[in-house]
N, C-alpha and C positions, 0 to 999 in steps of 0.2 A: 358527719359529724361524730367524734369521738370524746366519750364521756368519762370521767374517773369512778370508779366504783370501791367506796371504801367496807373493808370487809370487817366483819366482827364476827370472831367464833364462837359458838357453841351459845347461841341467842338468837330469839324467833320474837315474833311481836307478842306480849304479854297477853296471857288468857284473858285477864282483866280489865285491859284495856278497852277504850271504844273503838271498836272494830269500823265504824260506819266508814273509814276511808280504804275499806278493802276492797280492792277492785278485782280480783278473781285468783283462781287456781289451775293452774296449767302444768300437765306432766311433761317434763322438760328433758328428763335424762339425765341431766349435764348443767353444771352452772354457767356455762360457756353459752349453750342455746338459752338458758334465762335471762342472760346478759343482752343476748342478740335480741330477743324478744325487747326487753325493757328498753333497750336504746331507740326501739321503733314506735314507742309509745310513750310520747312527751308526760302523759298525764301520771307516770309512773315515777316515784322519787324513791321507793326502797322495797326489797323483798328477800324474803327469807327462802332458803334453798335445803331441802330436807334430804339429809345420806340414811337416813333410816326413817321410821315408820314413826308417828307422833301421834296420838290422840291428847286431846286437850279437854280438862274438866266442863270447857264453855261447850261441849258437843260438836267442836270441828276434829276432824281428823286428815293426816297427812301420809300419803305413801312414799315411800322411798324415789326418790328422785321429781317429786313435787316441788314445783316452786310457788307461794303465796305472795302476790304482788299488791303494792297498796300505793296511796297519794298520800301527800303531807307528811309529817315528823314522826321518827318510828319512837315507840314506848316499848323497850326491850324487857324478856323475860329469861332467865336461864331457860335452855332447851341444847341438851347436850347431841340431841339426835341433828341439829341445824346450824347453821350460819346464815349470817346475813349479808346484805348488803345495800349501800346507801348512795346514790348519785350525787357525784359532784357536779354541777354543771362549769360553774366558776372557779379556775384556778387562782392561788394567790398571785400576786404582780410578780412578774419574770418567771413563773413559776418557782419562786425561791421555797425553799425549805429550811427555815431557820432550828426543827428538831430533825434528828434523822428520821431519814423515809421510811415511811410505813409503821413507827412509832405512835403508842398511844397520842401522846400530844401532836406528832404530827398531824394525823389524823382528826383530831380535835380542834386543830386551828383551819385545816381543809373544809371541816364542815359549817364553822361558826363563820368564816371568810364566804362561804357559799352561800349561808343564809342571808349574810349581810348584802351582799350584790344584788339576790334576789329580790332582798326588801327594797332594796335602791331603785332597781330597776320598772320594778311595780309604782315606785313614787314617781318616776321621770314619766312613763306611760300617761299616767293621771293627770300630770300638771298642776294647774290651781285653778277648779270648776268654783271656787267659795267667794273669790273677790273681783277674779277676772275673767273677761268673755273673751274667746277664742284662743284660752290658751291650755286647754284641755282636751282629755281623749286624744293623745299624742301619739298613735297608732302605727305610725309610719316608722316609730322606734319600734324594734322588736324585742322580744322576751326569749333569751335563747332558750331558757328553757322549756319553751313552748313553739320553738320552730325547727326544722330541718333545713339545716344549711349545707348549700351544694357543694362538693369539692372543690367547684371551680370559683369558689366566692373569694377570691383574693383579699387581704386585709390591704385598706390604704393606708398610709403614714399623714396624718395630718401634723405639721411641724411649724412652729412659729418662735421667735429669738426671744431668749432667755432674760437679757436685760431689760427692765420696767420701762417698757414704753411711757406711762403715765409720769415718770420724773420728767423726761424731756417736754413732755407736751405741756405741763401745768408749771412748771421751775426751768424750763432750757432756752436757749438759744434757736433760733429758727423753727418756731412751733407753729403751725397754724388750726388754729385762731391763734394768734398772739398772745403772751402771758407777759404781766408787768416785772416779771422776776430776770427773765433773761440769764439763768446761771450758766457759766461756764462748761464744758464736758468736765473739766476738773473737780468743778465743785459739785456736780451730778455724781459722781464717783465717791467724793468725801462723804457726800451725806448718805451714797447708796451702802456705803461700809460703815458709816459713823465715827471716821477717823481723820484724820488732819494731817498734813505734809507740812513742812517746815514752811511752805508757802502758801497752803490752801488752807483754811481753818473751815470746818465742819460747815458748811450756810444752813440756817434755820429752816424748817417746814413751814409752809405759807398757807394761806387759805386760799382756796380753789372754789371753781364753778358748781352749785349744784344743778343747774339746769344746763344738761349735757345733749340736749335733740332740742332741732333738729343737728345744733352743733354745739361744743361748749361757749355760754354765754360769759363773758366777763363785768357785764354793767346790772348782772342782778345779784341775789343774792348769792353769799358767799359761804363755804366752812371751812373747818381745819382738815389740810391735806390727809388720807386715808390710803388703806384700811390703819386704825390705830394697832400696836402691838410693838410688841420688838423688834420684830422683823415687818411688819404689817408692809411696809412699801416693798419688800420683794415679792411681788403678787403674779409675778408670770408661773404659776408651778414650780418654780425654782428659787431655792433659798442656800445663801451661804454665811460660811462664818470663817474670819480670817486667822492665823495666829502668826505672830511676829516677834520677831529677838527683842529681848527685852531691853538691850544694851544698844545694836543700831540703830532700831525702830523698823529694819527691812523683814519683809513677808517670806515666813518658813515655811508655810502649808496653807493651803485654800481647801476647807470641805464643802462639796456642793452636794443639795440633795432635790428629789422630785418625789420623796417619800411621802405616800397620803397618810393621815394621822390615825384614818378608821383601822389601816391596817396595824400598825403599831398598838392601838386600841384592842386590838382582837389577840393579838399576841401577848397582850397583859392579861386578859383574859383570862389565857391557858396557863401563863408562867411567868408570874415578873421577875423573878430570879433570870430566867433567859432574857427578858427586855434589859435588863442591866448587865448580864452578859454582854450580847450583842451590841449595847450601848460603849462598851470599853474596848471589844474587839476592832470596832469600826472606828471610833476616835482615835483608836492608838496604831491604826493600820500603818506599817512600814515606817513608824515614827521613831524617833532616836531612843533609846532608853530614859536620856532626861526627859522626854516628852510624853513617854507612856503613861495611861492614866488608867485605874480601877473604878470603876464606877459603883458605890453602893445602891441595893436595891432601895435602901432608905431615902436616896437622894430623891426620888423618882416618886415617891408619894405625893399625895393630895393630902393637905393639912387642914385642918380645922384652924380657921383667920384666928378665932380667941384663944384655943388651947393648947394649939400647936401638935394636936395628937392626930395621928393618921386616922384617917375618914374609910370606914368600911364600906365597901360596896356591897349592898344587898344581893347583885347578880349573882355574885362570886364567893362571899364573904369573905374577901380578903381587903387589903388596903387598895385604894382606889390611885388611879394613874394620874400624874398633875403633867399634861403636856408642854407647859413652861417650864419645867425644870430648871435646874442650874445647868445642865449640860446641853439645852436644844431652848436655848432663848436669846434672842438677840445675834448679830452679826461679828462679834468680838470674842474671840477664843484665846487664854492666856494658857502657858505651859511651862513646865520646868521650874514652876513656883511651888510656894507652900498654899497658894490660893488659885489653883487651877479649877477653871470653870471655860464654860462655853463650848459650844460646836452648835453642830447643825444634822441632826437625827432624822427628823421628817418636816415636813412643813406646819406652819404656825402662822402664816396669814392667814386671817378669817375666811376670805374666797377660796383659800387653796385646799377644797378639801375634793375627793373623789365622788361622794354622794351631789355635788354640785354640779360638777362636770358632767356627769351624767344626765342632771336634770337640764342642765343647758343643752346638752346633745337631743335631750327628747325635745324640747323646746323649738330648737334648731331643725326638725324635721318637716315641722311644720311651712307649706309651701303660701307665699302671703304676695297678695294683691302689688305689693311694691317692687316685687320681683327679688332678684339675689344678687345682681351684679355691683351693688355698692354695700360694703359691709356696716359703715354708719349707718346707710337707710335702713337697713334689716334690723340690725340690733335695736335700733330706735323702735320701730315697728314691731317687732317682736318680744321686744323686754325680756329677754334673757343675759345674765352677764353686766359687767360693766365696759362700758362704753372707754375707748382709747388706749384698753391694753392690748400689747401683740397679739394675745390669746384670745380672747372671748371673741370679738369680731370676726378673727379670721375662723376659728374653728366653727362658729355657726352659719359663717358663710359656706366653709366648705360642706358642711354636714348636710346645709340645704341643698347645695348645688350634687351631692352625690343622690340624693332622695329626688332630686328633680330630673337628674339624667345629664346636667351642664360637665358634671366632673366624671362621669362614666362613659364617655362615648355614647352618649344620646340615650342609654338605657336606663329607666327611674330605677328607684333602689327602695327597701324598705333598709332601716340601717339601724348598726345599736356598735356599742364600743366592744373591740374584739377579745376576747378572751385569749390572754389574761388582762384582765381589765385592772389597768392604772396607766400612770403617767411616767412619762421615761424619757431622760437626759440622751441626746443624740452625741457622738462622739463628734468634738470640734477639729477642724483642721488648723493644728497651731504652725503650719511650715512657714509662717512668715513670722514667727518667734526664734529670736536668736539666743544661743548659749555663750558666756563670755568664754573666753580662750581660756583652756586651761590641760597641761600636760596629762593629768591624770585622770583627764574623761575618756570612757570607751570608744574606739572609732565606729565611727558613724552616731556616736550618740545625738541625740534633737532634742528639743523641748517637748516633742510630741512624747517621749518614755516619761514625763514627769507627770502626765496626765493619765491616772490610773483609776482600773475600775475596782471598788470595794466592794459593790453588793449590784446584782442585777448581772449582766449579761450584753455582750457586744453584737449577738446575732444568737437567735431562736428558731428552731423547727415549729411551722404552723401545722397544726393538728388536725385543721381542715382541709388543707392544700396536701400535705407532707412533702413541703419544701419551707427553704426560707421564706420568713415573713417578708412579704412585700414582691417576693421571686413569682415570676412564670415561668411556664414553659421556653417562651420565647425569650425571657429575660432572669436566666437564672439567680443571679449574682443578689446578695443580701442588701433588702431595702429599707435598712433602719435599725436601730438599736434599742437595746432593753435594760438599759444603765437606771439605777435606782442610787448610786451613792458612788461618788468619785472625789479622788484627791488630787491637789496641783501640787507636788512637793519632789524634791530631791531622790531618786532611787536610792534604796538601802546598797546597793552595791557601790552607787558611786561615794557615796558618805564613807564606805568601809574603804574605798581607795585615796580618800584623801584629798575629794574635790573643794576646792578653797571657798565657793561661793554658793548662794542660796537664789531661793527663785525671787528675790526682790533684786538681784543682779539681773536677771534674765530681761532681755528686751522686747515688747510687744511688735506687731508690725508695722507700729509708725517710727519705732528705734526708741520710745520711751521705755526707762526701767519700771516694772511692774511693780507700783508703789499702790493700788487699790485692785481688792479681789475683782470690781467691776472690768477691769481691762479685760481677764480672762473671759466672765462671763459675755461680755460682747461678741465674743466667738462661737457661743454655745446655743443649742436650740434643744426645746422641749417641743416632744411629740406623744399624740396618741395613736392607737391604731384603729379606727371604723373597720367594721364589716358591712359590706353593701350585699343583700342578696334581693336578685332582679326580680321584678314584678311586671304585670302585663301593662299598666299605666300611670301616670304621673298623678297623685291624690289632688284634688280639689283644691286651688287656692282659697284662701282665706284672707278676714280684713285683718288689719293691725287689731293688736290687743288694746284693748278698754279696760278701765281706763287709762288714756295715752301717758305718757312720761311728761314731767313739768317741763312746758315751753311751746308744747303742741295743744292746740286747741282742741277740746272734747266734740265730738257731734253730738247734735241733740237728743239722736235713739241710733240704736238703743240704749239701755241704760244697764250696766255692769251689775252683778250682782253683788250682793252683801250680805254675806253668811257666816255663820260661827266658823272658824276655820281652826283646826288641831296645829300646833306649830311643832314642839318638841316635848318629850315624855321624859322626867326625872324619878328615880329614888330621891327621896327627901334628903337623906342624908347628902347625896351628890349636888343635888341643887343648891342645898343650904350651905355646905363650904364654896361651891365654888360662884357661886352668886356674890356672895359676902368677901369673896378675896378680891381686889383690886389690883390691875396689873400698869404698871407704869411703862411709859413710852415716849420718844422724842417729841412727841407732837403735842405734849401736855395735856393730853387728852385719855384720863385713866379709864378702864373700863372692864367689868369683870370678867375674869378667868373662864366663867360660864360661856362666854363667846368662843373659846378654843372647846368645847367639847364636839361631839360627832352625835348623826343620829343613828348609830348602832341602837336597837331594840333592847332596854332593859328586859332583865331576866325576870321570871315570877316563877313561882312550882304550882303543879297542882297540889290542891289541898290548903294552900297557904290562906291565910285572911288577914283582914287591917292593914293591909300592905300599904305604908304610907307614899303617896308619889305625888309629885309636883306637876302640872300639863302646862305650859305658855299657849297662848293662842291669841286670837282676833276674835273677842268674844263682847258680851254687853250684858248686863243686868236687865229683868223685865223691869214694866212701869212700876210694880209694888217689892223691886229688887228679887226678882225671881231670879233664881241663877241658873246659867244655861243647863243642858242633860248631856251625860256623856255616855255612851254605849260601845264597849266593845265585842260585842256578840255574846251567844250563849255559854251558859255556866260562868259568867263572870260577873259577879256581881259589886257596881259601884255606886260610891257615896261622894258628891260633890259639896264643898265648903269653900270659904276663903276667899272670895272673887278681888283679887288686887289689879287694877288696871294702871296701875302705875310702873309698869316692868321696864326696865331698857337694858337692853343688850341687845349682840351681834347676833343673830341667830345664824348657825353655820354656813359658809357660803354666800355669808352678805358681808359687804364690803363696809358698811357703817352699822353702828348701832340705832333701833329703831325702838320706837315705844309701842307695847303691847301687855297682855293682859296675863295674868295666871290665876289659875284655882287649885287647891288641894282635892286630892282623891283619895278616897280609902277605896282598895281594890281588896276581893275575896275572890278565889280562884276554887271551881267547882273540881271535888277529885276525879270528874270523869270528863274533863272539857277536852275539846279538842286542841292538839298540840301544835305549836309553831308559831308563826308570825300573825298577828292581830292587827287591825285596823282598829281606828276608833270615830264614831263620828261624836259630834259636838254641834247641839241644837239650841241657839237663843231661844228663849221663851216667846212662844207662839209662832215660831218659823217651822216652814217644813221639813223633815231632814233629809241632809246633802248627802254627800257620796264622803263614804268614809276616807281618813289619810289611811294609807296603808302602812302596814310595818313597824308601827310605833310599839309596840309590845311581844314579848317572846316567851309562850308557854312554854316550860320543860317538865319532863315526868322527877315527881319529888325526891 
């Protein structure tokens, strides 16, 4: 296992900090020896190395060549004699660097991303012990922070079709169970792009079943097709937007992304202007001068819905990010106009989050008594993800088979998403697409040349095996791709040469001109990389999760738990603006913008007092109106007030809004509180204290 170490010169652990996380000091003689020692001890998350002797006023002293090792988060103070090194276990998606390598911003992005994925990992392992039975303690999903991964542990690609399967299942022809709408393939393409052709108007989204287990049932309650949102139906972890010529209506460009919203929120935490710059360069990549855009950073601000002023995020002290800004909302993009808008920079459908994907993988590791040969049976039993997607049932089945040994030549394993954690577009085979004849085309030109990688990579070297991801000694070829953003457009060199056609003149493998982006998306797959680590025995199987989904009769016993459950924590300013901003969509079912938030832990600082926050939760008042009790652990004081049981939004990762509660919190952080991520226990009046929801708050130095 190779870790990345972020170096900070001339600093050491602050002598006035809480040193309870000090593991010990060792005479190492060199930084390399200190790193080797730290790599072998999963408890160590940072150390400082003394180039010269150092004596602290707290009585501790260090000789030249000493390294002091710590767990948790550092609290640095000036130390000209020393340098510090902080471990990064989880690298950014596709190992991408949006800042210059080793710059302060690059280091800050890496550390914040590592914090985020560490938190999501603990959430995935815990599962849900508050309201579900047999859905927690998911220890066959391992924490890379705490696991030695052998160099023989080849990553496994799990991939699925990118075009939304649920469109065909609930609205299309030849679905099983059959739906009453029977839209044609062309109608499904039109609804996916939200664009009509001369012959095919955009059909309406319709009511679909709420009961999906053991299979979709049309003679029971129905609800509007979701997920709601301006691209909600693009729910296979791939979203796209289409640019068309204003005169001919032919497609000139398709942007495709699988980038998770958590990464873009992380980048925004470090430098909002960088986010605007990357928006501009990505959405202008390879485009003619008339279609180039410059995205002002102010276009990306979260605005107060009443005053229209930028909302300041207390985590950073800067304007907050609006993930559904004008350049990342919906499947239609306009270029070459005074009113340019649209694009697909990162995922926006509410279930398309990385935290959700990790939670799904965690839940899928539990072996079930129903077996894992039928994906629909398994997803109904284990209750992870959304039935009838291409992605969730398939991912869950493959992860379950990896753990059970069916997918790894009979060798049972623990599993996790491989580093770099992310979702990745796989390069499609477009050999069936045909270019129009044009004498100005270069020799051997083909439609594949129009599919261009903008962000990410076609191949990466696996730091565990030292070979390309997915490769083995016996099969050393590349096993899959790490593309984050791609475009389909004519290469700039063709345009410069005077080629007369555009994307809408290319024909697909059925001989039809490309009228809709979905024709290309149907040729694509999305993938994630799982990392199996062999174990000696398959874990014992468990029963199906209780309570069961709608349509499955619950057993008389055992009774599932019913405790207060923390869901999501916000600074009040962020909550108020995003909850009160409604987002329209083609389903005519507006939902709050807060449904497009993330579970990145909000930041608070040592010594801060009276921090106003909002916690969404599943909770209730006591018989005399007693409020639930919230506890973040030592040195954090919490005052709970203003219980509201009428909150409706899609908690990130969920396909539909649901009813929950909220409470207001006033937090005060002790001057010597332990740094890093904190979990939260929430306890209804009269109930025993249950497990904390991990990684809801991040305490940093003042």
